[in-house]
N, C-alpha and C positions, 0 to 999 in steps of 0.2 A: 504494500500500500504506500510506503514511503516514496518509492520510485514513481508511482503514478501521480502522487501529489506534487512531487518535484517537477515532473514533466508538465503538469498543468500550469504551474507557476512559471516555469522557464518559457513556455509558449507565449506568455504575455509580453507585448512589446515594451511595457514600462519596467519590466524586471531586467536588470543588467547582469545579475549574477546571484548565486545562491550559496547559503551555508546550511549544512544540516548537522545537528548535534545528535550523536548516537551514544548508546551505552558503551562503556569500555570493553565489555565482553561480547558485544554484538557480533554475531557470526552470519547474520542474514543479509545485511546491507552490502551490496557489491560496490565498493568505493570506485569512483571514477573522477576524472578531472573536469569533465563537462557533462551537461545534461541538456538536451534540446538545443545544443549549440551555445549554451551559456556556461561560464565558468562555475564550477562547483567545488566548494571547500568542505571538508569533513572535519569535525572537531568532536571531542568527547564531552558529553553533557554531564549533568550532575544529578543529585538525588531528588531535587525539586525542579519543576518547570522553570522557575526563575533562574536556577543555577544553569540550566541548559541554555536558556535565552542569553544570559550574560556571557557564557562561553562562546556562543555564536557571534555575539556582538564584538567580543574581543578578538575573534578570529578574522574579522573582516579586514581587507587590505587597507593600508594607510590612505589609499586614494578615496576611501569613504570617510568624509570629514565628520566632525562633531555635529554640524548643523544639517547634514544630509539626512533625509528621511530613510527609514528602513521599514520593511514589512516583516512582521513576525506571524507565522502561520503554523497551525497544528497539522502535523502529518496525518492525523486522524480525521481531517476534514478534506477528503479528496474531491468533493463535489462543488467547490467554490467556483462561481461563474466569473468569467473574464470581465463581463460588464460590471459586476459588483466591485472587482478590484479597481477598475478604471474610475468608477464613481467615488470610491474611498479615496483614491489618490487625488482626484480633482477637488473634492470637498474638504477633506481633512488636511490637505496640503496648503490650504489657505490660512491655517492657524498653526497650532502646536501639535496637531495629530488627532487621531480618532480610531474608531473601530467599526467593523461591521456588526450588526445585530438586528434584532427584530423586537417590536413591541410585544409585550406579554399579552396574549389573547385568551389563554385559558384562565379559569377561575383558580385562584391560589389559596390553598388551605394550610393552616398551621396545625400540626399534630402534636399530641402528647407522646410520652414514651411507649404507650400501648397502641399507638397508631390510630387513636380516635381523633376525629376532627374537632378542634376546640375553638377555631376562629377562621373566618374568611378574611383574607388580606386584600387590601385594595390593589388593583392591577394598574391603575392610572399612573403613568410616569415610570413604569417598570419595564425593563428590556431584558432580553436574553442576549448575552454577549457571544459573538462569533469571532472568528479570525478570517482574514488577516487583521492585525492591529498595526497601526502605522504611527511612528513617533520619530523624532530626531534622535540620531544615534547617541550623542553625548549626554543629553538630559536623561535618556532612558537608561544608560549605563549608570549614571549617578543615582537615579531613583531606585534601581534594583539593588545597588550596593547599599544605599541608605536603609532600605527595607531589611536587608540581611543583617546589617549592623544593629538594627533595632529589634532583631529577632522575629520579624514579621514575615510569614510565608504568604506572599501575594499570589492570588489565584490567576492573575493575568497581568499583562503590561499596563493596561488601563488603571488597575488598582494601584500599581506602583506610581504611576504618574499622578493619580488623584492625591496620593499621600504627599507628592512633591508640589502640590498646588496647581496642577493643570486640570482643566475640565475637558476631557476628550470629547470630540464630536461623535455622536452616535449616527451612523449612516445605515439606513435600512438596507439589508441584504436579503437575498432569496432564502426562503424556507428550505430550499434544497441543500443548503450548506450545513449538512448534518455532521455530527461528530460520531464516528464509528467506534463504539465501545463495547457492544455486545454482538454475539453471533447473528442475531436478527438484523442488526444494523448493516452487516456485510451485504445481505441480500437486497436491502433497501438501497444501499449505495450503488450496487450494480445496476439496479433498475433506473435510478436517477441518472447515473452516468450515461446509460443508453439513451435517455431522453435529452440530455444536455448536449451530446455530441452533435 
């Protein structure tokens, strides 16, 4: 799945190169210098998502400056649409960055320890966060380092930047941009990819 996701990103004209963070003992990823005609760097990730993202940011070549925007994308989201990437780059690039997401449409319940619904939460103003997320390289490195120094495990780059005083722009993306985390998700991703092509 990593290769497929990387190929989708490499196919986008706004993507100049890619970095992938893998586990130190990964034996499945076939390392290569290019993918889809774009340079590919491979680095070793860490125990948390934020550790892997930081490793990837630090592995970028010196030609990627502190003020340059970078896209951070989950390998587990192979169905991202090129049009969503373009919209994110266009809109979030006018400020300090942003992320793809979708407004919460389902009813949200709060549960107790026994899984009984104890409250209905308001959904107004709530979004589901997707990737890619796009921020300037230098500020993102500083935000991730600061979170680590503070002992905070951030769930995504937007959370790190929020702690750093940035209000990331939420750019509505396609509901097809699913995160593949269960066996059932693989079948859904295959179906969606067949429709997206």
